[in-house]
N, C-alpha and C positions, 0 to 999 in steps of 0.2 A: 504493500500500500504506500510506502514512503515515496517512491517515484511519482505516484499519482498525486500525492499531496504536494510534493515539491514542484511538479509540473503544472499545478493549478487545476487539475481535473477534479480534485476534491478540495473543499474549503472547510476550515475549522469553524464549527458553529457554537461550540461550548468551550468554556474555560475551566469549568469545575464539574465534577460528577460525584454522585454518591450512589452506590449499589446498596439496596436494602434487600436482604436475604431472609426468607422465612425458614426458621428451624423448629417450628412448632411441632406438636405431636402428630398432626395429620401428615406432615412431610416424611414421616417414617413409613407410610404406606407404600406398597410397591406400585410402580408405574413403568411400563416398558422394560420389565425385568430387573429393575433396580429401585432402591428407595428414592422417593421424590426428592429428598434433600440431596442425595448424591447426583441425581439427574440435574437439579438446579445448579449445584456447584460446578458440574461439568459445563453447563451453559455459560456461567459466568467466566469460567476459565477459557472457554472458546472465544467469548467476546473479548477477553483480555488479550488473547493472542492476535486479534485483528485490529486493535487500536494502534494507530501509527505512533511513531516516536515524535510526539508534539508536546508543547508545553501545556500541561493540564495539572489541576489539583484534583486528587481523587480520595475517596474513602469507601469503606465497607462497613455497614452496620447490619447486625443481625437482630432478629426478634423471635420471641418464643421464650419459654422459661429457660433460664441460663443453666440451671441444674435442678435436679429432682427436688431438693429441699431448699430451694432459693426462691425469693419473691422478686427478683430482678427479671425484667422482661425484654430488655434491649441492651445492646453493647456495641460500642465502636471497636471493631476488630483491627482496623487499619485506617490511618489518616486522621484528619485531612493532612495530606502530604503531597509533595511533588510526585506526579504519576510515574510509576515504573511497573513493568510487568512482574518482576520479582516481589515488589511491595504488595500488589493486589493478590498474587498467588500466596504470599506468606500469610496474609489475612485470611484467605480461604482455608489454609491448612489449620488454622486455629479453631474453625467452626466445629463444634462437637456434635453430639447426637441430637436427634429431634425429640422434643418433649414439651408438653404443656399447651396452654392456650395460644392464640395467634393474634396478639395485639399490634397489628400493623399501625394503628393510630398512634400508639406510644412511640413507635419507631419514627413515624413521620414527624411527630412533635420534637423528638430528639434530633432528628436530621436538621430541623429548622435552626436549632441551636448550633449544630456542627458547622452550618454554613454561614454563620454570623460574619466571618471575615472574608467570605468569598467575594471576589471582584469579577465582574463579567457575567456571562451566561452560564446557567446551571442546568444539568440534566439529572433528574432523580429516576433511577431505573430499579424497579421493584420486581423481584422474582418470588412468586408465591402460588400456592394452589387456591388461596382465598376460600378455604373450607368454611362454610357458613356455620357448621357445628361449633367451631372454636373461634370465630372472628365476628366482632361486632360491626356489621356493615355500616350502620348509621354513624358510629364513631369514626370509622375510616373515611367516609365521605366528608365529614366535618373537618377532620385533620387535613385532608387534601385541600379543602377550601381555605383553611387557615394558612397553610403553607403557600398557596398561590397568592393570597391576600398580602402575606408578609413580603414576598419576593417579586410580585407583579410579573411584568413581561420578561424578566430575566430568568424565569424558571419554566421548565417543561417537565411533564411527568410521563414516564414510559412504564407500562406494566407488561410483565411477561408471565403468562399463565402456565403453570405446571399442571397438566391434566386436562380434562375435557368437560368439567361440570358447567352447565349452562348458566346457573345462577352466579357462579364465581366469575365467569366471563362477563356477565352483565355488570357486576360490581367493578371489575377491573377496567372495563370500557368507560364507566362513569368517572372513575378516578382519573384516567388519562384525559377525559374531556374536561374535568375541573381545571386541569393545567392549561387549557385553551391552546395547547400545542402538544406535541408528543403523540403517542398512539399506544394502543393495546395490541399485543400479539401473543401467539402461543409459542412456547419453547420448541414445539415440534417443527 
């Protein structure tokens, strides 16, 4: 990709990104022969390998219960830091097992704080199965609206669905639409 960036065929649109990765209990279910969490981590790793060597600030935030006996539900695993492929991969390697509820809203609120010093355009990229059994959809929509209100036109929301649940897809489409730019896609 670097020659395409250097040759002007691709243009840098964001200066900062945060990957928000779901590690809740529902991500322990099997999908396409592996745990959804492993599938999602593989997707983030693949995305990481395609990002050209450009000046970016990145971070990786996880959500879900951090440990079985813990009441913490989100954690910054890497960043905000100057983007590097080893940096993001190192953050991914720290992601433990899937457990607990799925408070995407808490992660979105925390990401708003992580981005306080961000200059320029921001991409928030969310990888989740958005399982309604463990996720408060109303709280997620409200957190997405709050994030957009806080950062305005400088932020875009991208959602990547793990799995095929139609209700989850609808929520993730709504979250991406709240960003007024970005889009919803399926990891497949």
